[in-house]
C-alpha positions in Angstrom: 0.4 -0.2 -0.1 1.0 3.5 -1.1 1.6 6.2 1.4 -1.2 7.9 -0.7 -3.6 5.0 0.0 -3.1 5.4 3.6 -3.9 8.8 3.1 -6.8 8.4 1.6 -7.8 5.3 3.0 -9.3 3.7 -0.4 -11.7 1.4 0.0 -11.0 -0.4 -3.7 -9.9 0.2 -7.3 -12.3 0.0 -9.5 -11.5 -0.6 -13.6 -13.4 2.6 -16.0 -15.1 0.4 -18.0 -16.9 -1.0 -14.8 -17.9 2.3 -14.0 -21.3 4.4 -15.4 -20.9 7.6 -17.2 -24.0 10.1 -17.7 -22.8 12.0 -20.6 -24.9 14.9 -19.6 -23.2 15.6 -15.9 -20.0 14.4 -17.3 -19.2 11.8 -14.8 -18.4 8.5 -13.9 -20.6 6.4 -11.1 -20.0 3.2 -9.5 -22.1 1.8 -6.6 -21.2 2.2 -3.4 -21.4 -0.3 -0.5 -23.6 2.0 1.6 -25.9 2.1 -1.3 -25.5 5.5 -2.6 -22.9 5.9 -5.6 -19.1 6.7 -6.1 -18.7 10.1 -8.0 -15.9 11.5 -10.2 -16.2 13.9 -12.9 -15.1 13.6 -16.3 -12.4 17.3 -16.0 -11.2 15.8 -12.6 -10.5 12.6 -14.5 -8.8 14.4 -17.3 -6.7 16.8 -14.5 -5.2 13.6 -13.4 -7.3 12.7 -10.7 -8.5 9.3 -9.7 -10.3 9.7 -6.4 -14.2 8.7 -6.7 -16.0 9.5 -3.3 -19.3 8.7 -2.2 -20.9 12.0 -0.7 -22.8 9.6 1.7 -20.0 7.9 3.4 -16.9 8.1 3.9 -15.8 5.6 1.7 -13.2 6.1 -1.9 -12.0 4.0 -4.8 -9.7 4.4 -7.4 -10.1 4.9 -10.5 -7.9 2.7 -13.0 -8.2 4.4 -16.2 -6.0 6.1 -19.5 -6.8 9.6 -20.0 -6.4 9.0 -24.1 -9.1 6.5 -23.4 -11.8 9.2 -22.1 -14.8 10.7 -23.8 -13.9 14.0 -25.1 -14.9 17.2 -23.3 -17.9 19.2 -25.3 -16.2 21.9 -27.3 -18.6 25.1 -26.1 -17.2 27.1 -29.1 -18.4 24.5 -31.4 -21.5 24.3 -30.1 -24.8 26.4 -31.8 -25.4 29.2 -29.9 -29.4 30.8 -30.6 -29.9 34.4 -31.4 -33.1 35.9 -31.5 -33.8 38.6 -33.5 
């Protein structure tokens, strides 16, 4: 166990393929033993963070992933802009 694991008290390691991606919320979730879900934002993963937390209890999991395999964040500049006259 690494020093980082001891600092965060990691419950488990989870492959990102086992998590559920919500495109609308731009986040990944995974069932927590407490009945809630571990959550981590796509932006956090893209920034290199790998700890998903459960908002209802103290458990955390390490997400195993490759940054290059993450969904691309929507490009705000490419989105059409509604203009009314």
